[in-house]
C-alpha positions as CSV (number, residue, x, y, z in Angstrom):
1,X,54.6,106.5,84.3
2,X,53.3,104.2,81.6
3,X,56.8,103.8,80.1
4,X,58.3,103.1,83.5
5,X,55.7,100.4,84.2
6,X,56.4,98.8,80.9
7,X,60.1,98.8,81.6
8,X,59.5,97.2,85.1
9,X,57.3,94.6,83.6
10,X,59.8,93.8,81.0
11,X,62.6,93.5,83.6
12,X,60.5,91.2,85.8
13,X,59.8,89.0,82.8
14,X,63.5,88.8,82.1
15,X,64.3,88.0,85.8
16,X,66.7,90.8,86.1
17,X,67.8,92.1,89.6
18,X,67.2,95.7,88.5
19,X,63.5,95.2,88.9
20,X,64.0,95.1,92.8
21,X,66.0,98.4,92.8
22,X,63.9,101.4,93.9
23,X,63.9,104.4,91.5
24,X,65.8,107.0,93.6
25,X,68.0,109.9,92.6
26,X,71.6,108.8,92.9
27,X,73.0,112.3,93.6
28,X,71.9,115.1,95.9
29,X,73.0,118.6,96.9
30,X,73.7,119.4,100.6
31,X,71.2,121.6,102.4
32,X,72.2,125.3,101.9
33,X,74.8,124.6,99.2
34,X,73.7,127.3,96.8
35,X,73.4,129.8,99.7
36,X,77.0,129.3,100.7
37,X,78.3,128.8,97.1
38,X,79.6,132.4,96.6
39,X,81.5,132.5,99.9
40,X,83.0,129.1,99.3
41,X,84.2,130.1,95.8
42,X,86.0,133.2,97.1
43,X,87.7,131.2,99.8
44,X,88.9,128.6,97.2
45,X,90.2,131.4,94.9
46,X,92.2,133.0,97.7
47,X,93.6,129.7,98.9
48,X,94.9,128.8,95.4
49,X,98.2,130.4,94.4
50,X,98.9,130.8,90.7
51,X,102.5,130.6,89.6
52,X,102.9,132.9,86.6
53,X,106.0,133.1,84.5
54,X,107.2,136.7,84.1
55,X,107.1,137.7,80.5
56,X,109.8,140.0,79.1
57,X,108.8,143.7,78.9
58,X,108.6,145.9,75.9
59,X,112.1,147.4,76.5
60,X,113.7,144.1,76.9
61,X,112.1,142.7,73.8
62,X,113.1,145.8,71.8
63,X,116.7,145.5,73.1
64,X,116.8,141.9,71.9
65,X,115.5,142.7,68.5
66,X,117.3,146.1,67.8
67,X,119.8,147.4,70.3
68,X,120.1,150.7,68.3
69,X,116.4,151.5,68.6
70,X,116.3,150.6,72.2
71,X,119.0,153.3,73.0
72,X,117.1,156.0,70.9
73,X,115.4,158.7,73.1
74,X,111.6,158.5,73.2
75,X,111.1,162.3,73.1
76,X,109.1,163.9,70.2
77,X,111.4,165.3,67.5
78,X,109.1,168.3,66.9
79,X,107.3,170.6,69.4
80,X,104.9,173.5,69.2
81,X,105.4,176.6,71.4
82,X,102.9,177.1,74.2
83,X,99.8,179.0,73.0
84,X,100.7,178.7,69.3
85,X,97.3,177.8,68.1
86,X,95.5,180.3,70.4
87,X,97.5,183.2,69.0
88,X,97.5,181.9,65.4
89,X,94.6,184.0,64.0
90,X,96.0,187.3,65.2
91,X,99.5,186.6,64.2
92,X,98.4,185.5,60.7
93,X,96.3,188.7,60.2
94,X,99.2,190.9,61.3
95,X,101.6,189.1,58.9
96,X,99.2,189.5,56.0
97,X,98.7,193.2,56.7
98,X,102.5,193.7,56.9
99,X,103.0,192.1,53.5
100,X,103.2,194.6,50.6
101,X,100.5,193.9,48.1
102,X,100.3,195.4,44.6
103,X,98.4,198.7,44.3
104,X,95.7,197.1,42.1
105,X,94.7,194.8,45.0
106,X,94.3,197.8,47.3
107,X,91.9,199.5,45.0
108,X,89.6,196.4,44.6
109,X,86.5,196.5,46.8
110,X,86.1,193.7,49.3
111,X,82.4,193.5,48.6
112,X,80.9,190.7,46.5
113,X,80.9,191.5,42.7
114,X,77.4,190.0,42.2
115,X,74.2,190.5,44.1
116,X,70.6,189.2,44.2
117,X,67.6,191.5,44.4
118,X,65.7,191.5,47.6
119,X,62.9,188.9,47.7
120,X,64.3,187.2,44.5
121,X,64.1,183.6,45.9
122,X,60.8,184.2,47.7
123,X,59.1,185.3,44.4
124,X,60.9,182.7,42.2
125,X,58.3,179.9,42.5
126,X,55.5,182.2,41.4
127,X,57.5,183.5,38.5
128,X,58.3,180.0,37.3
129,X,54.7,179.0,37.6
130,X,53.6,182.0,35.5
131,X,56.3,181.4,32.9
132,X,55.4,177.7,32.4
133,X,52.0,177.5,30.8
134,X,50.6,174.1,30.1
135,X,49.3,174.0,26.5
136,X,45.8,172.8,26.0
137,X,44.8,169.8,24.0
138,X,44.9,170.5,20.2
139,X,41.4,170.3,18.7
140,X,41.3,168.7,15.2
141,X,38.1,169.4,13.3
142,X,37.1,166.6,11.1
143,X,35.1,167.0,7.9
144,X,33.2,164.0,6.4
145,X,32.8,165.7,3.0
146,X,36.5,166.4,2.7
147,X,37.4,162.8,3.5
148,X,35.0,161.6,0.8
149,X,36.5,163.9,-1.7
150,X,40.0,162.7,-0.8
151,X,39.0,159.0,-1.1
152,X,37.3,159.6,-4.4
153,X,40.3,161.5,-5.8
154,X,42.6,158.6,-4.7
155,X,40.3,156.1,-6.4
156,X,40.3,158.0,-9.7
157,X,44.1,158.4,-9.7
158,X,44.5,154.7,-9.0
159,X,42.1,153.8,-11.8
160,X,43.9,156.0,-14.3
161,X,47.2,154.5,-13.3
162,X,45.9,150.9,-13.7
163,X,44.3,151.7,-17.2
164,X,47.5,153.4,-18.4
165,X,49.6,150.5,-17.2
166,X,47.3,148.0,-19.0
167,X,47.5,149.9,-22.3
168,X,51.3,150.3,-22.0
169,X,51.6,146.6,-21.3
170,X,49.5,145.7,-24.3
171,X,51.5,147.9,-26.6
172,X,54.8,146.5,-25.3
173,X,53.7,142.8,-25.6
174,X,52.6,143.1,-29.3
175,X,54.7,141.0,-31.6
176,X,57.5,142.7,-33.4
177,X,58.8,141.6,-36.8
178,X,62.0,139.6,-36.6
179,X,63.5,141.2,-39.7
180,X,62.8,144.7,-41.1
181,X,61.6,145.1,-44.7
182,X,64.8,146.8,-45.8
183,X,66.9,144.0,-44.4
184,X,64.6,141.4,-46.1
185,X,65.0,143.2,-49.5
186,X,68.8,143.3,-49.2
187,X,68.9,139.5,-48.4
188,X,66.5,138.7,-51.3
189,X,68.6,140.7,-53.8
190,X,71.7,138.7,-52.8
191,X,69.9,135.3,-53.2
192,X,70.1,133.5,-56.5
193,X,67.2,131.9,-58.3
194,X,68.6,128.4,-57.7
195,X,68.7,128.9,-54.0
196,X,65.1,130.1,-54.0
197,X,64.0,127.1,-56.0
198,X,65.8,124.7,-53.7
199,X,64.2,126.4,-50.7
200,X,60.7,126.1,-52.2
201,X,61.4,122.4,-52.9
202,X,62.3,121.7,-49.3
203,X,59.2,123.6,-47.9
204,X,56.0,121.7,-47.5
205,X,53.7,123.4,-50.0
206,X,50.2,122.5,-51.2
207,X,49.9,119.9,-53.9
208,X,48.9,122.4,-56.6
209,X,51.9,124.6,-56.0
210,X,54.2,121.6,-55.8
211,X,53.0,120.2,-59.1
212,X,53.4,123.6,-60.8
213,X,57.0,124.0,-59.6
214,X,57.7,120.5,-60.8
215,X,56.4,121.2,-64.3
216,X,58.4,124.4,-64.4
217,X,55.4,126.4,-65.4
218,X,55.1,129.3,-63.0
219,X,53.0,132.0,-64.4
220,X,53.0,135.4,-62.8
221,X,50.9,138.2,-64.1
222,X,52.4,141.6,-64.9
223,X,50.3,143.4,-62.4
224,X,51.6,141.1,-59.6
225,X,55.2,141.8,-60.7
226,X,54.6,145.5,-60.6
227,X,53.1,145.2,-57.1
228,X,56.0,143.1,-55.8
229,X,58.6,145.5,-57.3
230,X,56.8,148.7,-56.3
231,X,58.9,149.2,-53.2
232,X,62.2,148.2,-54.9
233,X,64.3,151.1,-56.2
234,X,66.1,151.2,-59.5
235,X,69.5,151.1,-57.7
236,X,68.5,147.8,-56.0
237,X,67.4,146.3,-59.3
238,X,70.7,147.3,-60.9
239,X,72.6,145.7,-58.0
240,X,70.6,142.5,-58.3
241,X,71.2,142.2,-62.1
242,X,74.9,143.0,-61.7
243,X,75.1,140.2,-59.0
244,X,73.3,137.7,-61.2
245,X,74.4,138.4,-64.8
246,X,77.3,140.7,-64.4
247,X,75.8,143.4,-66.6
248,X,73.6,146.5,-66.2
249,X,70.6,147.7,-68.1
250,X,69.5,151.2,-68.9
251,X,66.2,152.2,-67.3
252,X,64.4,155.2,-68.7
């Protein structure tokens, strides 16, 4: 109602002629229209005649598509005698009995080859329950003293292994001589006096030793010579003299 009043007010402000028109329903249904509607509908359907075009039948359509098939008879090609399925079990049994079977089949018993004892399935659940026994939880007894002994033994073994490794490492890391004594003696026997003197000149020696070499006065005591040559064999001395002088001496 509020919207209608607003519309009327707006139409009056605009000066439109629609404001003077009363709001009435433009269409109405005659009295008793819906009561007589079914009867009127039937009368209208009976009065109207529908002109339908006759469609070609199945036979006519088949004759147009294939004249050969249209002329074929529509009877079933196969048939079953009357009462065939009703008499089939008896006739089948009679035919099997009339057949000649091997003698071995006649001797075979018609009973089942296997059997189940009476009450087998009734007692089966109880037998299975008795057969399956749930094992109890395993009890492990712990001993504090045994654990202490095990830990102590492990600690002792670890300590022995560490100490042994330390000593082995110390022995393997000790300095080894670069040249053996035998090899050094062989090289010294093959070296001349001039080469030794030249080597000593090139080496930085103390002042006293350097002045002594320069003066040519090197005094070596007999005891020192014997100590130096104590490990040298007679054969090595003979080879050294032969290499230096070209002659040998007789040693008694």
